[in-house]
C-alpha positions in Angstrom: 82.6 -103.2 -103.0 84.2 -104.4 -106.4 84.3 -108.6 -107.1 87.5 -109.9 -106.6 87.0 -113.4 -106.1 85.9 -116.2 -109.3 83.6 -119.2 -108.3 82.3 -122.1 -109.8 79.2 -123.9 -108.9 79.8 -127.5 -109.7 76.3 -129.7 -109.6 75.4 -132.9 -111.4 74.7 -133.0 -114.9 70.8 -134.6 -115.0 69.8 -137.6 -116.2 67.3 -137.9 -118.9 63.4 -137.5 -117.5 65.0 -136.9 -113.9 62.7 -137.2 -111.1 61.9 -134.1 -108.2 64.8 -135.8 -105.8 67.0 -135.2 -108.5 65.8 -131.8 -110.7 66.2 -130.0 -106.6 69.9 -129.7 -107.5 69.0 -126.9 -109.9 66.7 -125.0 -107.3 70.0 -124.8 -105.1 72.5 -123.9 -107.7 70.1 -120.9 -108.4 70.3 -120.0 -104.7 73.4 -120.1 -104.3 74.2 -118.3 -107.4 72.4 -115.6 -106.2 73.9 -115.2 -102.9 77.5 -115.5 -104.1 76.3 -112.6 -106.6 75.5 -110.6 -103.6 78.6 -111.4 -101.9 80.3 -109.9 -104.7 81.7 -113.1 -105.9 81.7 -113.8 -109.5 79.9 -116.9 -110.8 80.2 -119.5 -113.2 77.8 -122.8 -113.1 79.5 -125.8 -114.4 77.4 -129.2 -115.1 79.5 -132.7 -113.8 79.4 -135.7 -115.7 80.9 -138.8 -116.2 83.3 -137.0 -119.0 85.6 -135.8 -116.3 88.1 -134.5 -118.9 85.4 -132.6 -120.5 84.6 -131.2 -116.8 88.1 -130.9 -116.0 88.9 -128.7 -118.9 86.0 -126.6 -118.1 87.5 -126.0 -114.6 90.8 -125.2 -115.6 89.1 -123.0 -118.1 87.1 -121.3 -115.8 90.1 -120.6 -113.3 87.7 -120.4 -110.0 89.4 -119.2 -107.0 86.9 -121.9 -105.3 84.4 -124.4 -106.1 80.9 -124.3 -104.3 80.6 -128.4 -104.8 76.5 -128.9 -105.4 77.3 -132.4 -106.8 74.6 -135.0 -105.4 75.3 -137.9 -107.7 77.0 -139.0 -111.0 74.6 -140.4 -113.5 72.1 -140.1 -110.9 74.3 -142.9 -108.5 75.0 -141.7 -105.1 77.9 -144.4 -105.0 80.1 -141.9 -107.5 79.1 -138.5 -105.4 82.8 -138.5 -104.1 84.1 -138.5 -107.6 83.8 -134.9 -107.7 85.6 -133.9 -104.9 88.6 -136.6 -105.8 88.6 -134.3 -109.5 88.8 -131.3 -107.6 91.5 -132.4 -105.0 93.8 -133.5 -107.7 93.5 -130.4 -109.4 94.4 -128.5 -106.2 91.2 -126.4 -106.6 89.4 -125.6 -103.6 85.8 -126.7 -102.9 83.2 -126.0 -100.0 81.6 -129.0 -97.9 82.7 -132.6 -97.6 86.2 -133.9 -98.2 86.6 -136.6 -100.5 87.0 -138.9 -97.2 84.2 -137.7 -95.2 81.9 -137.9 -98.8 83.2 -141.8 -99.2 82.5 -142.9 -95.7 79.5 -140.8 -94.9 77.8 -141.7 -98.3 78.1 -145.6 -97.3 76.0 -146.0 -95.0 77.3 -149.1 -93.0 80.5 -147.5 -93.5 79.5 -144.6 -91.6 78.4 -146.6 -88.7 80.9 -149.0 -88.8 82.7 -145.2 -87.5 80.2 -144.3 -85.2 80.4 -147.5 -83.4 84.0 -147.5 -83.1 83.7 -143.4 -81.4 80.8 -144.3 -79.2 78.6 -142.3 -81.6 75.2 -144.7 -80.6 73.3 -146.0 -83.8 70.7 -148.8 -84.6 71.8 -152.0 -85.2 72.1 -153.5 -88.5 73.6 -156.2 -90.8 74.4 -157.1 -94.4 72.1 -159.4 -96.0 74.8 -162.3 -96.3 75.5 -161.7 -92.5 72.1 -161.4 -90.9 71.9 -163.7 -87.4 68.5 -165.1 -86.4 66.2 -162.3 -86.6 63.7 -161.4 -83.0 60.3 -162.0 -83.7 59.3 -159.1 -81.6 61.7 -156.1 -83.4 61.0 -154.4 -86.5 63.8 -154.4 -89.3 64.1 -152.0 -92.2 66.1 -153.1 -95.3 68.0 -149.8 -96.5 70.1 -149.3 -100.1 73.8 -148.5 -99.0 74.7 -145.6 -101.1 71.7 -144.0 -102.5 70.3 -140.5 -100.5 67.0 -138.6 -100.7 65.5 -141.5 -99.1 65.7 -143.1 -102.9 64.7 -147.0 -102.4 63.3 -146.3 -99.3 59.3 -146.7 -98.0 57.5 -147.9 -95.6 56.9 -151.2 -97.4 60.5 -151.8 -96.6 60.3 -152.4 -92.8 59.3 -156.4 -91.9 58.5 -157.6 -88.3 61.6 -159.8 -87.9 59.3 -163.1 -88.1 57.6 -162.5 -91.1 58.7 -165.1 -93.6 58.2 -162.7 -96.6 61.1 -160.7 -95.3 63.6 -163.5 -95.3 62.5 -164.4 -99.0 62.8 -161.0 -100.0 66.4 -160.5 -98.4 67.6 -163.2 -100.6 66.6 -161.8 -103.7 68.8 -159.1 -102.4 72.8 -158.0 -103.7 74.9 -157.6 -100.3 77.0 -154.9 -102.2 73.5 -152.8 -102.5 71.4 -153.2 -99.3 71.9 -153.6 -95.6 69.0 -154.3 -92.8 68.9 -152.0 -89.9 66.7 -152.7 -86.6 63.8 -150.2 -86.7 63.4 -147.7 -84.0 60.3 -147.1 -83.7 59.8 -143.7 -82.5 60.8 -140.1 -83.0 62.5 -139.0 -85.9 65.0 -135.5 -85.5 67.0 -133.3 -87.9 70.0 -131.6 -86.4 71.7 -129.1 -89.2 75.0 -127.6 -88.6 76.4 -124.6 -89.8 80.8 -123.9 -89.5 81.4 -120.6 -87.8 84.5 -118.6 -87.2 84.4 -120.2 -83.6 83.6 -123.9 -84.7 80.6 -125.9 -85.5 77.3 -124.4 -84.8 74.3 -127.0 -84.3 71.0 -125.2 -85.6 67.9 -125.5 -83.7 66.4 -129.3 -83.5 63.9 -130.0 -86.1 61.3 -133.0 -85.0 59.5 -134.7 -88.2 56.0 -134.9 -87.0 53.7 -138.1 -88.3 50.1 -136.5 -88.6 47.2 -138.2 -89.2 49.1 -141.4 -89.3 46.6 -144.6 -88.7 47.6 -146.9 -86.1 50.0 -149.5 -87.4 51.0 -147.7 -90.6 54.7 -146.9 -90.2 56.7 -143.6 -89.8 58.9 -143.6 -92.3 60.4 -140.3 -94.3 60.8 -142.3 -97.0 60.8 -141.1 -100.9 57.4 -140.7 -101.3 57.3 -138.4 -97.7 60.2 -136.5 -99.3 59.5 -136.0 -102.8 55.7 -137.5 -104.0 53.5 -133.9 -103.4 49.9 -136.2 -103.8 51.2 -138.6 -101.2 49.4 -138.9 -97.7 52.9 -139.3 -96.3 54.1 -135.8 -98.2 50.9 -134.6 -96.9 51.3 -135.5 -93.5 54.9 -135.4 -92.7 55.9 -132.5 -91.1 58.6 -130.2 -89.2 58.2 -128.2 -86.2 60.7 -126.7 -84.1 58.1 -126.2 -81.2 59.3 -128.5 -78.0 58.1 -128.7 -74.6 60.3 -128.0 -71.8 60.5 -131.6 -70.9 62.6 -132.2 -73.8 65.4 -129.9 -73.1 67.6 -132.6 -72.1 66.8 -134.7 -74.9 67.7 -131.8 -77.2 70.9 -131.1 -75.6 71.8 -134.7 -76.1 71.3 -134.3 -79.5 72.7 -131.4 -80.0 75.7 -133.4 -78.3 75.9 -136.0 -80.4 75.3 -133.9 -83.7 79.0 -132.0 -82.7 80.7 -135.1 -82.1 79.5 -136.2 -85.3 81.2 -132.9 -87.2 84.2 -133.7 -85.2 84.3 -137.6 -85.6 84.0 -137.3 -89.4 86.3 -134.2 -89.9 83.3 -132.2 -91.8 83.7 -128.7 -93.1 80.8 -125.9 -94.0 77.8 -127.6 -93.1 75.9 -130.9 -92.3 72.9 -132.6 -91.3 72.3 -135.4 -88.9 69.4 -137.4 -88.7 68.2 -138.9 -85.6 65.9 -141.7 -84.3 64.8 -142.2 -80.6 63.4 -144.6 -79.1 59.9 -145.0 -76.5 62.8 -145.0 -73.7 63.9 -141.5 -74.9 67.5 -143.2 -76.0 68.8 -141.3 -79.1 70.0 -143.1 -82.7 71.8 -141.3 -85.4 70.6 -142.7 -88.9 73.0 -141.1 -90.8 75.5 -137.9 -91.5 74.5 -136.4 -94.4 77.7 -134.2 -96.1 76.6 -131.4 -98.1 72.6 -131.5 -97.3 70.0 -130.1 -99.5 70.0 -126.4 -99.1 67.3 -125.4 -101.9 64.4 -123.1 -99.7 61.7 -125.5 -99.0 64.9 -128.0 -97.4 65.1 -128.8 -93.8 68.7 -126.9 -93.7 67.1 -123.7 -95.1 64.8 -124.0 -92.5 66.9 -124.5 -89.4 68.9 -121.1 -90.6 65.7 -119.4 -91.1 64.9 -121.0 -87.4 68.5 -119.3 -85.9 67.6 -116.0 -87.5 70.8 -116.9 -89.8 70.0 -115.1 -93.3 70.9 -117.5 -95.8 73.5 -115.1 -97.1 75.5 -115.4 -94.1 74.9 -119.4 -94.2 76.6 -119.4 -97.7 79.3 -117.2 -96.6 80.5 -119.4 -93.8 80.2 -122.4 -96.1 82.9 -120.7 -98.0 84.7 -119.8 -95.6 85.3 -122.6 -94.0 86.4 -124.4 -97.2 90.3 -125.7 -96.7 93.1 -124.2 -98.2 90.7 -121.2 -99.3 93.3 -118.1 -99.3 90.7 -115.4 -98.2 87.5 -114.8 -96.8 84.2 -113.5 -98.4 
């Protein structure tokens, strides 16, 4: 088969001395480039930076039929992630994954939680730092960044008892525009990946995060250390499993239904991942919705495709073919 389509892989230009969470995008670029080439697509890579005029010039010069959008931040700021789809929209270039609207809303965790609440999707109670009511001493709370992904700024030292005076002191030092507070669900954690198909969104096999060898009293949080610090206790003892007893069947079915509802509620495209916590009574809560989640070979999304028996080339093909306004299929 001859090449008949031109694609640009757009990815965030790395900052100087980029950390592993930021540099991981290069693994995704390499993977997508290889698989699009196998699909007989001509590929060019363009870094996305704050020089929007320069990026626009490069895109127009490349004349792609579509863009595979891998931009995860701008100047390492997650709050600016929607700039990439906004630019592509303005140029009328079809692009994979989330729209401007879905990207902006899901990246702002409070905005996403507000939409979940309006649409009957369970999510844990939350507050802005300057609107926190009297905290319940028998509950735990977690401080989270509003915008950042990859668990940047999140670890177990962000979890406090409601009676902890240090919690109140710390809140007084935070900008209400950058952080919010969520009731901490001290239970099980699940990730459910969703992939587009010709018949609609396919929810891939659920994964549970297992906190192995955690001593009593240590908070079970998939924070920055667990994701990126390979020499840390959290990284070595936070593992993923797709194996479940039959007693979990009803819960897993409910999680799948909620993941599908999130897809439709937020009008998603291509691929997504929905993160859950389940309390000790079996009640699920959506933590966040990840539009354009990480797809590097060691990511949860990649592992879910493998578990489902979907070659990743087929996953990339589905993501591209679900691109709005694309005039052909690959």
